[in-house]
MDAnalysis code that builds the backbone (N, CA, C; Angstrom):
import MDAnalysis as mda
import numpy as np

u = mda.Universe.empty(492, n_residues=164, atom_resindex=np.repeat(np.arange(164), 3), trajectory=True)
u.add_TopologyAttr("name", ["N", "CA", "C"] * 164)
u.add_TopologyAttr("resid", np.arange(1, 165))
u.add_TopologyAttr("resname", ["MET", "ASN", "PRO", "THR", "VAL", "GLN", "SER", "LEU", "ILE", "ASP", "ALA", "LEU", "ARG", "THR", "GLU", "MET", "GLU", "GLN", "TYR", "GLY", "GLU", "MET", "LEU", "ALA", "ARG", "LEU", "ASP", "GLU", "GLN", "GLN", "ALA", "SER", "ILE", "VAL", "ARG", "PHE", "LYS", "GLY", "ASP", "GLU", "VAL", "ILE", "ALA", "ALA", "GLY", "ALA", "SER", "ILE", "GLU", "ALA", "GLN", "ALA", "ALA", "GLU", "MET", "ASN", "LYS", "ALA", "ARG", "THR", "HIS", "ARG", "THR", "ASP", "CYS", "ALA", "GLN", "ALA", "VAL", "ALA", "ARG", "ASP", "LEU", "LYS", "CYS", "PRO", "ASP", "GLU", "THR", "PRO", "ILE", "GLN", "GLU", "MET", "VAL", "VAL", "ARG", "LEU", "HIS", "LYS", "ASP", "LEU", "ARG", "PRO", "LEU", "VAL", "THR", "GLU", "LEU", "VAL", "ARG", "GLU", "ASN", "ASN", "GLU", "LEU", "ILE", "VAL", "ARG", "ILE", "GLN", "GLN", "ARG", "SER", "ARG", "GLN", "ASN", "HIS", "LEU", "LEU", "LEU", "ALA", "ARG", "SER", "LEU", "GLU", "SER", "MET", "GLN", "ARG", "MET", "ILE", "ASP", "CYS", "ILE", "ALA", "PRO", "ALA", "SER", "PRO", "PRO", "THR", "ARG", "TYR", "THR", "PRO", "ALA", "GLY", "ARG", "ALA", "GLU", "LYS", "VAL", "PHE", "ARG", "PRO", "GLN", "ILE", "ILE", "TYR", "SER", "ALA", "VAL", "GLY"])
u.atoms.positions = np.array([
    [0.805, -1.141, -0.030],
    [-0.003, -0.069, -0.127],
    [0.863, 1.093, 0.092],
    [0.331, 2.125, -0.529],
    [1.026, 3.464, -0.716],
    [1.100, 4.406, 0.759],
    [2.519, 4.602, 0.973],
    [2.571, 5.500, 2.325],
    [1.608, 6.483, 2.624],
    [1.310, 7.282, 1.467],
    [0.647, 8.303, 1.905],
    [-0.892, 7.773, 2.011],
    [-1.254, 6.716, 1.236],
    [-2.586, 6.232, 1.676],
    [-2.587, 6.029, 2.853],
    [-1.916, 5.469, 3.235],
    [-1.806, 4.646, 4.896],
    [-2.078, 5.685, 5.655],
    [-1.310, 6.876, 5.400],
    [-0.695, 8.007, 6.096],
    [-2.720, 8.544, 6.625],
    [-3.264, 8.541, 5.083],
    [-4.595, 9.417, 5.188],
    [-5.508, 8.536, 6.161],
    [-5.244, 7.113, 6.079],
    [-6.291, 6.224, 6.512],
    [-5.989, 6.365, 8.133],
    [-4.817, 6.283, 8.538],
    [-4.486, 6.092, 9.932],
    [-4.802, 8.048, 10.532],
    [-5.000, 9.073, 9.650],
    [-5.118, 10.512, 9.995],
    [-7.012, 10.245, 10.246],
    [-7.562, 9.545, 9.458],
    [-8.988, 9.574, 9.150],
    [-9.564, 8.551, 10.759],
    [-8.559, 7.607, 11.082],
    [-8.716, 7.108, 12.068],
    [-8.763, 7.806, 13.241],
    [-7.410, 8.446, 13.239],
    [-7.009, 9.568, 14.402],
    [-8.598, 10.475, 14.552],
    [-8.971, 11.016, 13.640],
    [-9.759, 12.274, 13.638],
    [-11.320, 11.593, 14.197],
    [-11.535, 10.393, 13.408],
    [-12.640, 9.551, 14.482],
    [-12.497, 9.509, 15.748],
    [-11.181, 9.169, 16.249],
    [-11.313, 9.171, 17.708],
    [-11.704, 10.261, 18.380],
    [-10.735, 11.131, 18.081],
    [-10.940, 12.561, 18.353],
    [-12.470, 12.996, 18.292],
    [-13.169, 12.794, 17.611],
    [-14.523, 13.168, 17.601],
    [-15.239, 12.129, 18.375],
    [-15.465, 11.290, 18.385],
    [-15.361, 10.259, 19.279],
    [-15.411, 10.904, 21.246],
    [-14.366, 11.491, 21.277],
    [-13.664, 11.613, 22.746],
    [-14.385, 12.889, 22.934],
    [-14.907, 14.037, 21.679],
    [-15.726, 15.143, 21.984],
    [-17.097, 14.789, 22.401],
    [-17.537, 13.927, 21.776],
    [-18.855, 13.478, 21.995],
    [-18.870, 12.924, 23.523],
    [-18.203, 12.395, 23.712],
    [-18.249, 12.045, 25.372],
    [-18.197, 12.888, 26.495],
    [-17.127, 13.996, 26.335],
    [-16.783, 15.459, 26.614],
    [-18.157, 15.836, 26.672],
    [-18.970, 16.150, 25.232],
    [-20.151, 16.480, 25.475],
    [-21.312, 15.912, 26.304],
    [-21.349, 14.887, 26.515],
    [-22.142, 13.761, 27.121],
    [-22.137, 14.098, 28.607],
    [-20.925, 13.942, 29.008],
    [-20.266, 14.806, 30.388],
    [-20.610, 15.809, 30.671],
    [-20.801, 16.871, 30.051],
    [-21.190, 18.209, 30.665],
    [-22.915, 17.936, 30.298],
    [-23.536, 17.458, 29.372],
    [-25.113, 17.119, 29.600],
    [-25.642, 16.773, 30.888],
    [-24.729, 15.578, 31.257],
    [-25.124, 15.157, 32.535],
    [-24.841, 15.983, 33.930],
    [-23.410, 16.971, 33.795],
    [-23.631, 17.758, 34.449],
    [-24.207, 18.930, 34.867],
    [-24.809, 19.584, 33.542],
    [-26.056, 20.603, 33.422],
    [-27.383, 19.726, 34.199],
    [-27.878, 18.851, 33.752],
    [-29.066, 18.057, 34.097],
    [-28.719, 17.937, 35.675],
    [-27.726, 17.944, 36.396],
    [-27.449, 17.171, 37.771],
    [-27.255, 18.515, 38.639],
    [-27.448, 19.799, 37.601],
    [-27.004, 21.209, 38.377],
    [-25.740, 20.932, 39.164],
    [-24.876, 20.370, 38.521],
    [-23.259, 20.418, 39.165],
    [-22.417, 21.372, 38.394],
    [-22.714, 22.922, 38.930],
    [-21.953, 24.004, 38.389],
    [-20.506, 23.750, 38.326],
    [-19.825, 23.111, 39.608],
    [-18.499, 23.141, 38.954],
    [-18.139, 22.035, 38.013],
    [-18.896, 20.878, 38.180],
    [-18.515, 20.081, 37.063],
    [-18.765, 20.291, 35.490],
    [-19.658, 21.371, 35.300],
    [-20.224, 21.903, 34.225],
    [-18.741, 22.830, 33.728],
    [-18.083, 23.525, 34.581],
    [-17.370, 24.364, 34.207],
    [-15.937, 23.544, 34.056],
    [-15.788, 22.625, 34.680],
    [-14.566, 21.876, 34.297],
    [-14.687, 20.815, 33.154],
    [-16.241, 20.422, 32.505],
    [-16.660, 20.176, 31.476],
    [-16.527, 21.080, 30.152],
    [-16.641, 22.162, 30.515],
    [-16.495, 23.122, 29.370],
    [-14.627, 23.569, 29.121],
    [-14.213, 23.614, 30.008],
    [-12.823, 23.577, 29.913],
    [-12.193, 22.760, 29.219],
    [-12.509, 21.198, 29.493],
    [-12.315, 19.993, 29.054],
    [-12.490, 19.727, 27.029],
    [-13.880, 20.140, 27.263],
    [-14.243, 20.656, 25.805],
    [-13.544, 21.383, 24.955],
    [-13.122, 22.437, 25.881],
    [-12.248, 23.360, 24.820],
    [-10.630, 22.868, 24.425],
    [-10.131, 21.413, 25.260],
    [-8.789, 21.196, 24.805],
    [-9.326, 20.218, 24.058],
    [-10.352, 19.544, 24.460],
    [-10.535, 18.573, 23.137],
    [-10.853, 18.992, 22.033],
    [-11.666, 20.383, 21.761],
    [-11.750, 20.778, 20.493],
    [-10.402, 21.375, 19.517],
    [-9.139, 21.638, 20.541],
    [-7.988, 21.624, 19.786],
    [-7.109, 20.673, 19.478],
    [-7.435, 19.485, 20.176],
    [-7.110, 18.261, 19.730],
    [-7.568, 17.782, 18.593],
    [-9.267, 18.073, 18.248],
    [-9.586, 17.905, 17.395],
    [-9.161, 18.613, 15.760],
    [-8.916, 19.651, 16.264],
    [-8.475, 20.731, 14.646],
    [-7.119, 20.203, 14.683],
    [-6.135, 19.564, 15.666],
    [-5.322, 19.093, 15.255],
    [-5.257, 18.175, 14.378],
    [-5.907, 17.249, 14.675],
    [-6.096, 16.291, 13.825],
    [-6.999, 16.394, 12.701],
    [-7.636, 16.995, 12.376],
    [-8.174, 17.387, 11.098],
    [-7.047, 18.383, 10.562],
    [-6.612, 18.980, 10.764],
    [-5.175, 19.646, 10.132],
    [-4.577, 18.605, 9.372],
    [-4.341, 17.585, 10.510],
    [-3.001, 16.327, 10.126],
    [-3.958, 15.713, 9.306],
    [-4.870, 15.253, 9.062],
    [-6.122, 14.782, 7.828],
    [-5.847, 15.184, 6.598],
    [-6.075, 16.900, 6.612],
    [-6.034, 17.463, 5.161],
    [-4.750, 17.381, 4.868],
    [-3.547, 17.393, 5.357],
    [-2.343, 17.465, 4.779],
    [-2.058, 16.019, 4.369],
    [-2.674, 14.916, 5.109],
    [-2.425, 13.592, 4.281],
    [-3.332, 13.646, 3.330],
    [-4.618, 14.112, 3.180],
    [-4.971, 14.195, 2.070],
    [-4.347, 14.721, 0.786],
    [-3.869, 15.866, 1.142],
    [-3.084, 16.470, -0.255],
    [-2.262, 15.848, -0.721],
    [-1.480, 14.791, 0.084],
    [-0.308, 14.006, -0.264],
    [-0.609, 13.612, -0.644],
    [-2.019, 12.811, -0.897],
    [-2.814, 11.507, -1.427],
    [-3.173, 12.244, -2.546],
    [-3.648, 13.527, -2.735],
    [-4.471, 13.964, -4.262],
    [-2.998, 14.384, -4.808],
    [-1.537, 14.930, -4.578],
    [-0.567, 15.238, -5.482],
    [-0.403, 13.758, -5.813],
    [-0.001, 12.528, -4.938],
    [0.402, 11.403, -5.711],
    [-0.697, 10.794, -6.964],
    [-1.634, 10.990, -6.829],
    [-2.859, 10.879, -7.598],
    [-2.939, 12.170, -9.022],
    [-2.211, 12.893, -9.012],
    [-2.018, 14.245, -9.953],
    [-3.225, 14.955, -9.668],
    [-3.868, 15.041, -8.853],
    [-5.346, 15.781, -8.401],
    [-4.850, 17.168, -7.883],
    [-5.406, 18.330, -7.778],
    [-5.532, 19.445, -7.094],
    [-5.767, 18.966, -5.820],
    [-4.626, 19.776, -5.087],
    [-4.238, 19.759, -3.361],
    [-5.939, 19.797, -2.891],
    [-7.159, 20.345, -3.244],
    [-8.208, 20.904, -2.970],
    [-9.128, 19.588, -3.043],
    [-8.706, 18.552, -3.630],
    [-9.878, 17.744, -4.299],
    [-10.368, 17.212, -3.216],
    [-11.582, 16.628, -2.618],
    [-12.130, 16.279, -1.709],
    [-11.704, 14.851, -1.657],
    [-11.772, 14.150, -0.356],
    [-11.718, 12.907, -0.412],
    [-12.462, 11.783, -1.302],
    [-13.659, 12.116, -1.105],
    [-14.820, 11.337, -2.045],
    [-14.484, 11.505, -3.618],
    [-13.750, 12.462, -3.724],
    [-13.469, 12.357, -5.508],
    [-11.853, 11.294, -5.561],
    [-11.124, 11.701, -4.512],
    [-10.161, 10.684, -4.297],
    [-10.274, 9.287, -4.814],
    [-11.500, 8.772, -3.813],
    [-11.577, 7.614, -3.502],
    [-11.556, 6.828, -4.730],
    [-12.392, 7.341, -5.884],
    [-12.494, 6.493, -7.164],
    [-10.854, 5.986, -7.628],
    [-9.845, 6.718, -7.411],
    [-8.607, 6.484, -7.602],
    [-7.613, 5.884, -7.239],
    [-8.456, 5.370, -5.946],
    [-7.453, 4.597, -4.728],
    [-7.974, 2.966, -5.449],
    [-6.870, 2.083, -5.333],
    [-6.680, 0.448, -5.319],
    [-8.361, 0.206, -4.760],
    [-9.165, -0.538, -5.767],
    [-10.428, -0.807, -5.291],
    [-10.511, -1.880, -4.191],
    [-9.557, -2.158, -3.325],
    [-9.352, -2.795, -2.083],
    [-9.575, -1.664, -0.878],
    [-8.910, -0.405, -1.577],
    [-9.273, 0.612, -0.511],
    [-10.188, 1.028, -0.179],
    [-11.198, 1.196, -1.298],
    [-12.090, 2.469, -1.592],
    [-13.067, 2.090, -0.183],
    [-13.646, 0.930, 0.181],
    [-14.787, 0.696, 0.810],
    [-14.154, 1.525, 2.545],
    [-12.650, 0.962, 2.297],
    [-12.388, 1.603, 4.028],
    [-12.248, 3.108, 4.303],
    [-11.758, 3.591, 3.084],
    [-11.538, 5.050, 3.198],
    [-13.062, 5.548, 3.013],
    [-14.105, 5.263, 2.354],
    [-15.298, 6.070, 2.670],
    [-16.076, 5.313, 3.520],
    [-15.905, 4.417, 4.344],
    [-16.424, 4.008, 5.529],
    [-15.888, 5.091, 6.622],
    [-14.774, 4.875, 6.545],
    [-14.187, 6.353, 7.681],
    [-14.599, 7.799, 7.093],
    [-14.742, 8.149, 6.214],
    [-15.277, 9.360, 5.749],
    [-16.727, 9.761, 6.343],
    [-17.478, 8.406, 5.976],
    [-18.768, 8.694, 6.231],
    [-18.765, 8.713, 8.041],
    [-18.169, 8.021, 8.427],
    [-18.315, 8.034, 10.343],
    [-17.552, 9.172, 10.845],
    [-16.596, 9.909, 9.820],
    [-16.155, 11.125, 10.396],
    [-17.475, 11.904, 10.147],
    [-18.285, 12.069, 9.205],
    [-19.107, 12.927, 8.967],
    [-20.426, 12.771, 9.690],
    [-20.604, 11.608, 10.292],
    [-21.755, 11.273, 11.266],
    [-21.204, 11.709, 12.254],
    [-20.206, 11.654, 13.018],
    [-19.574, 11.876, 14.417],
    [-19.926, 13.279, 14.440],
    [-19.654, 14.063, 12.829],
    [-19.567, 15.550, 13.013],
    [-21.047, 16.161, 13.519],
    [-21.971, 15.496, 12.674],
    [-23.411, 16.191, 12.587],
    [-23.463, 15.703, 14.243],
    [-23.480, 14.327, 14.790],
    [-23.842, 14.246, 16.176],
    [-23.323, 15.457, 17.306],
    [-21.748, 15.780, 17.049],
    [-21.241, 16.785, 17.972],
    [-22.053, 18.376, 17.975],
    [-22.271, 18.309, 16.656],
    [-23.375, 19.883, 16.487],
    [-24.275, 19.369, 17.327],
    [-25.283, 18.708, 16.786],
    [-26.350, 18.343, 17.737],
    [-26.383, 18.122, 19.004],
    [-25.504, 17.382, 19.744],
    [-25.028, 17.390, 21.586],
    [-24.590, 19.036, 21.687],
    [-24.085, 19.599, 20.903],
    [-23.848, 20.873, 21.050],
    [-24.454, 22.015, 21.308],
    [-25.516, 22.186, 20.352],
    [-26.456, 23.076, 20.333],
    [-27.522, 22.441, 21.535],
    [-27.580, 21.244, 21.860],
    [-28.442, 20.407, 22.948],
    [-27.756, 20.832, 24.221],
    [-26.342, 20.883, 24.684],
    [-25.742, 21.133, 25.528],
    [-26.176, 23.055, 25.606],
    [-26.108, 23.640, 24.379],
    [-26.097, 25.295, 24.528],
    [-27.424, 25.492, 25.516],
    [-28.319, 25.121, 24.189],
    [-30.104, 24.991, 24.835],
    [-30.059, 25.109, 26.239],
    [-29.769, 24.028, 26.554],
    [-29.947, 23.818, 28.185],
    [-29.079, 24.439, 28.938],
    [-27.953, 24.940, 28.810],
    [-27.196, 25.993, 29.641],
    [-27.933, 27.371, 29.566],
    [-28.855, 27.355, 28.262],
    [-28.965, 29.247, 28.328],
    [-30.682, 28.970, 29.029],
    [-30.880, 27.540, 29.315],
    [-32.515, 27.915, 29.740],
    [-31.912, 28.036, 31.437],
    [-30.890, 26.996, 32.023],
    [-30.688, 27.341, 33.151],
    [-30.098, 28.563, 33.773],
    [-29.771, 29.338, 32.767],
    [-29.088, 30.627, 32.948],
    [-30.550, 31.750, 32.852],
    [-31.248, 31.615, 31.794],
    [-32.572, 32.292, 32.123],
    [-33.267, 31.963, 33.505],
    [-33.289, 30.618, 33.705],
    [-34.015, 30.709, 34.966],
    [-33.476, 31.335, 36.216],
    [-32.194, 31.067, 36.590],
    [-31.359, 31.333, 37.603],
    [-31.368, 33.047, 37.275],
    [-32.008, 33.512, 36.100],
    [-31.789, 35.508, 36.194],
    [-33.206, 35.499, 36.855],
    [-34.268, 34.743, 36.625],
    [-35.492, 34.787, 37.148],
    [-35.765, 34.890, 38.150],
    [-34.854, 33.845, 38.924],
    [-34.886, 33.682, 40.541],
    [-34.514, 34.681, 41.173],
    [-33.180, 35.161, 40.489],
    [-32.154, 36.326, 41.193],
    [-33.253, 37.915, 41.044],
    [-34.114, 38.397, 39.638],
    [-34.603, 38.970, 39.852],
    [-35.823, 39.085, 40.677],
    [-36.373, 37.899, 40.949],
    [-37.250, 37.707, 41.768],
    [-37.114, 38.246, 43.415],
    [-35.625, 37.541, 44.062],
    [-35.286, 37.893, 44.738],
    [-34.317, 39.305, 45.137],
    [-33.793, 40.192, 44.233],
    [-33.482, 41.220, 44.458],
    [-33.296, 42.121, 43.046],
    [-34.498, 42.461, 42.678],
    [-34.257, 43.287, 41.247],
    [-33.094, 44.250, 41.366],
    [-32.277, 44.222, 40.082],
    [-31.531, 45.196, 40.087],
    [-31.667, 46.226, 39.701],
    [-32.965, 46.555, 38.902],
    [-33.402, 47.451, 38.122],
    [-34.646, 47.488, 37.989],
    [-35.254, 48.316, 37.862],
    [-37.073, 48.172, 37.532],
    [-37.181, 47.551, 36.037],
    [-38.085, 46.518, 35.942],
    [-38.159, 45.874, 34.576],
    [-38.819, 46.666, 33.565],
    [-39.237, 46.633, 32.448],
    [-39.077, 47.463, 31.326],
    [-40.399, 46.933, 30.509],
    [-41.285, 47.804, 30.295],
    [-42.720, 47.357, 29.548],
    [-42.813, 48.743, 28.615],
    [-43.584, 47.760, 27.833],
    [-44.050, 48.872, 26.308],
    [-45.265, 49.766, 26.535],
    [-45.400, 50.900, 26.149],
    [-46.454, 51.398, 26.302],
    [-47.263, 51.100, 24.970],
    [-48.516, 51.668, 25.005],
    [-49.528, 50.982, 23.808],
    [-48.843, 52.094, 22.663],
    [-47.901, 53.120, 22.703],
    [-47.324, 54.134, 21.907],
    [-46.248, 52.866, 21.394],
    [-45.912, 52.054, 22.283],
    [-44.472, 51.431, 21.580],
    [-43.231, 51.674, 22.482],
    [-43.148, 52.958, 23.187],
    [-42.505, 53.434, 23.914],
    [-42.148, 52.402, 25.114],
    [-40.641, 52.102, 25.485],
    [-40.013, 51.579, 26.779],
    [-40.444, 52.396, 28.055],
    [-40.453, 51.568, 29.426],
    [-40.659, 52.561, 30.402],
    [-40.331, 51.648, 31.401],
    [-39.688, 52.296, 32.240],
    [-39.186, 51.529, 33.758],
    [-40.691, 51.478, 34.660],
    [-40.983, 49.853, 34.675],
    [-41.701, 50.168, 35.864],
    [-41.542, 49.874, 37.370],
    [-42.140, 50.773, 38.507],
    [-41.836, 50.442, 39.226],
    [-42.100, 49.678, 40.127],
    [-41.442, 49.368, 41.162],
    [-41.780, 48.047, 41.859],
    [-40.958, 48.407, 43.426],
    [-42.045, 48.526, 43.955],
    [-41.164, 49.150, 45.449],
    [-40.326, 48.067, 46.064],
    [-39.347, 47.736, 46.492],
    [-38.519, 46.754, 47.040],
    [-38.981, 46.659, 48.359],
    [-39.536, 45.537, 48.738],
    [-39.794, 44.997, 49.843],
    [-38.652, 44.210, 51.044],
    [-38.789, 45.350, 51.704],
    [-37.225, 44.636, 52.743],
    [-37.845, 44.024, 53.789],
    [-37.420, 43.470, 54.154],
    [-38.114, 42.472, 55.640],
    [-37.078, 42.822, 56.592],
    [-37.708, 43.009, 57.443],
    [-37.035, 43.762, 58.746],
    [-37.926, 42.959, 60.268],
    [-36.951, 42.211, 61.077],
    [-37.388, 41.933, 62.041],
    [-37.519, 42.794, 62.951],
    [-38.926, 42.841, 64.162],
    [-38.833, 43.720, 64.931],
    [-38.920, 42.831, 66.214],
    [-38.197, 42.983, 67.129],
    [-37.810, 42.146, 68.401],
    [-37.194, 42.418, 69.356],
])
């Protein structure tokens, strides 16, 4: 087997591993959000950022390997892997095709999980903000008049004082 093609296959496998690791970290973050474990959510966020850097390194390496294969096949460097597959040895086509398909599926799953986590975090923050506003409003809420102008609504602060 051509060493550049083997490098591409290895790079696709490494990229797939990095995507799988990202999914695991996003799952951990989601579990922390659901359990209301703030410290774990923060730690998961840092872990996700570190994993994103690893994913980018793997993606860059795979891109470099794909460009090397493209040069070997006398194709432009920007040629997508799917277009190069038809020029590979027939025994390698199914493997490369499957690795590309699995990586693409993992990318979609990462995007979905990221959106889910973002939504969960946003809802948690909104809930906390409403609770804080009820306990100690920082400024009067805004409402709109029938004419469409914004105006502050005065709410007297209720201060509890014990007499005793």
